[in-house]
C-alpha positions in Angstrom: -67.7 49.8 48.7 -64.3 50.2 50.4 -63.3 46.7 49.3 -64.5 47.4 45.7 -62.4 50.6 45.7 -59.3 48.8 46.9 -59.9 46.2 44.2 -60.2 48.9 41.6 -57.0 50.6 42.8 -55.2 47.3 42.8 -56.3 46.5 39.3 -55.3 50.0 38.1 -51.9 49.7 39.7 -51.2 46.4 38.1 -52.5 47.5 34.8 -50.4 50.7 34.9 -47.2 48.6 34.8 -46.2 47.6 31.3 -45.1 44.0 30.8 -41.3 43.5 30.7 -39.8 43.9 27.3 -36.1 44.3 28.2 -34.2 42.3 30.8 -33.7 43.8 34.3 -31.2 46.6 34.6 -29.2 45.0 37.4 -26.0 43.1 36.7 -26.5 39.6 35.3 -24.6 36.5 36.1 -23.5 35.5 32.6 -23.2 31.7 32.1 -21.4 30.5 29.0 -22.4 26.9 28.4 -19.9 24.9 26.4 -20.5 21.4 25.1 -17.3 19.3 25.2 -15.3 18.6 22.0 -15.7 15.6 19.8 -15.1 11.9 20.8 -15.4 8.7 18.8 -19.0 8.4 19.9 -19.8 11.9 18.7 -19.0 11.1 15.1 -20.9 7.9 15.2 -24.0 9.4 16.8 -24.0 7.0 19.8 -25.5 7.5 23.2 -22.6 8.8 25.2 -23.5 9.1 28.9 -21.2 8.2 31.7 -18.4 6.7 29.7 -15.0 8.4 30.2 -13.8 8.6 26.6 -11.2 11.2 25.9 -11.4 13.9 23.2 -10.4 12.6 19.7 -8.0 14.6 17.6 -10.8 16.7 16.1 -12.2 17.3 19.6 -8.8 18.5 20.8 -8.7 21.0 17.9 -12.2 22.1 18.7 -11.3 22.6 22.4 -8.4 24.9 21.5 -10.6 26.8 19.0 -13.5 27.5 21.5 -10.9 28.3 24.2 -9.4 30.9 21.9 -12.9 32.3 21.0 -13.9 32.7 24.7 -10.5 34.2 25.6 -11.2 36.9 23.0 -14.3 37.9 24.8 -14.6 39.6 28.2 -12.6 37.8 31.0 -14.3 34.9 32.8 -14.3 34.5 36.5 -14.6 30.7 36.8 -14.5 27.6 34.7 -16.7 24.7 36.0 -16.8 21.3 34.4 -18.6 18.0 34.4 -16.4 15.3 36.0 -16.2 13.3 32.7 -12.9 13.3 30.9 -14.1 14.8 27.6 -15.5 17.8 29.5 -12.5 18.2 31.8 -10.2 18.1 28.8 -12.2 20.8 27.0 -12.3 22.9 30.2 -8.5 22.5 30.6 -7.9 23.9 27.1 -9.9 26.9 28.2 -8.0 27.6 31.5 -4.8 27.1 29.6 -5.8 30.3 27.6 -7.5 32.3 30.3 -5.8 31.2 33.5 -7.2 29.8 36.7 -8.1 26.2 37.4 -11.0 23.8 36.5 -13.6 23.4 39.2 -15.5 20.1 38.8 -19.2 19.8 39.6 -20.9 16.4 39.6 -24.3 18.0 38.8 -23.1 18.9 35.3 -22.5 15.2 34.3 -24.3 13.7 31.2 -27.4 11.5 31.4 -27.0 8.0 32.6 -28.2 6.1 29.5 -27.9 2.7 31.2 -28.3 -0.2 28.7 -28.4 2.3 25.8 -24.9 3.5 26.4 -22.8 3.3 23.3 -25.7 2.4 21.0 -27.0 4.4 18.0 -30.7 5.4 17.8 -31.2 2.7 15.2 -29.6 0.0 17.4 -31.7 1.2 20.3 -34.9 1.2 18.3 -34.3 -2.4 17.1 -34.4 -3.7 20.7 -36.6 -1.1 22.6 -38.9 0.5 19.9 -41.8 1.3 22.3 -39.6 2.4 25.2 -37.5 4.7 23.0 -40.6 6.3 21.6 -42.1 6.8 25.1 -38.8 8.2 26.4 -38.8 10.8 23.8 -42.2 12.0 24.8 -42.4 11.6 28.6 -39.9 13.2 31.0 -40.4 10.6 33.7 -39.4 7.6 31.6 -35.8 6.3 31.8 -33.7 3.9 29.7 -33.2 0.5 31.4 -30.9 1.1 34.4 -30.7 4.8 33.3 -31.9 8.3 34.1 -35.0 10.1 33.1 -35.1 13.7 31.7 -36.9 14.8 34.9 -34.0 13.4 37.0 -31.5 15.2 34.8 -33.5 18.4 35.1 -33.6 18.2 38.9 -29.9 17.7 39.5 -28.8 20.1 36.7 -31.1 22.9 38.1 -29.8 22.3 41.6 -26.2 22.6 40.2 -27.1 25.9 38.4 -28.8 27.4 41.4 -25.8 26.5 43.6 -23.4 28.0 41.1 -25.5 31.2 40.7 -25.6 31.6 44.4 -21.8 31.4 44.7 -20.9 33.5 41.7 -23.7 36.1 41.5 -22.8 38.9 39.0 -19.8 37.0 37.6 -19.0 35.4 34.2 -19.0 31.7 34.5 -18.1 29.0 31.9 -19.9 25.6 32.4 -18.4 22.8 30.4 -21.0 20.0 30.1 -23.0 17.8 27.7 -25.9 17.8 25.4 -28.7 16.9 27.8 -27.7 19.2 30.7 -27.1 22.2 28.4 -30.3 21.6 26.4 -32.2 21.3 29.7 -30.8 24.6 31.0 -31.6 26.4 27.8 -35.1 25.0 27.7 -35.7 26.2 31.3 -34.3 29.6 30.5 -36.7 29.9 27.6 -39.6 28.7 29.7 -40.3 26.1 27.0 -41.7 22.5 27.2 -39.6 19.4 27.1 -40.1 18.7 23.4 -38.2 21.9 22.7 -35.1 19.9 23.4 -35.5 18.0 20.2 -36.1 21.2 18.2 -32.5 22.5 18.3 -29.1 21.0 17.9 -25.9 21.4 19.9 -22.7 20.8 18.0 -19.6 19.6 19.8 -17.5 22.5 21.2 -20.5 24.8 20.8 -21.2 27.9 22.9 -24.5 28.9 24.3 -25.0 32.0 26.6 -27.6 32.8 29.2 -27.8 35.8 31.5 -29.4 35.2 34.9 -30.8 38.0 37.1 -31.4 38.2 40.8 -35.2 38.2 40.4 -35.1 34.9 38.6 -35.4 36.3 35.1 -33.2 34.7 32.4 -32.3 36.1 29.0 -30.9 33.6 26.4 -28.2 35.4 24.3 -26.8 32.6 22.2 -27.6 29.0 21.2 -25.1 26.7 19.5 -22.4 29.0 18.3 -19.9 26.5 16.8 -18.0 28.9 14.5 -14.6 29.1 16.1 -11.6 29.5 13.8 -9.0 27.0 14.8 -5.9 28.8 16.2 -2.4 27.9 14.9 -0.6 25.2 16.9 
């Protein structure tokens, strides 16, 4: 009887707490996720992984535009970039507006696409039709000499957790790439892997997630790419 009473009290106590509707009230760590500006691969729709292409002229304009947009918001405390040139150039445009320096974190690097690097989807499908189809469905499948989505998730999540631990309660800009950003957004939403193929990230787009100390995340923005270009 005593055990039953304790069970009833426990059930009542749990049932008396409403499910969370609003985010926690403690201060969030706000992470502004920026995809780098355009390169020659972006316009051609090619797999662009570990190459070190620079921004093209359009990408440089985009970097200045998103830098001006972020500078118009609340101040940022840190700008952290993938080590690849296209991301570092985008991050540099930002710190040129808001001050500070660019911190580089290897965990934010784009997927290693291996033998698919530089190819379009059609070119890849013509040589690896079955592997491509399986790769799009299974997180543990990698391109030849490449990296799987599960591997990208593991290292990107480690990078995020390290950054959150160092900058708790701050406003952080992460300049990265399609797959790491989509992965972090998917995890913040608690959504399955196929969600990554249900939304698009433009070059020089801004997505925003608030992270709380209890592990809660609140997605604020996905793929804001409307940044008026500032005058030269």
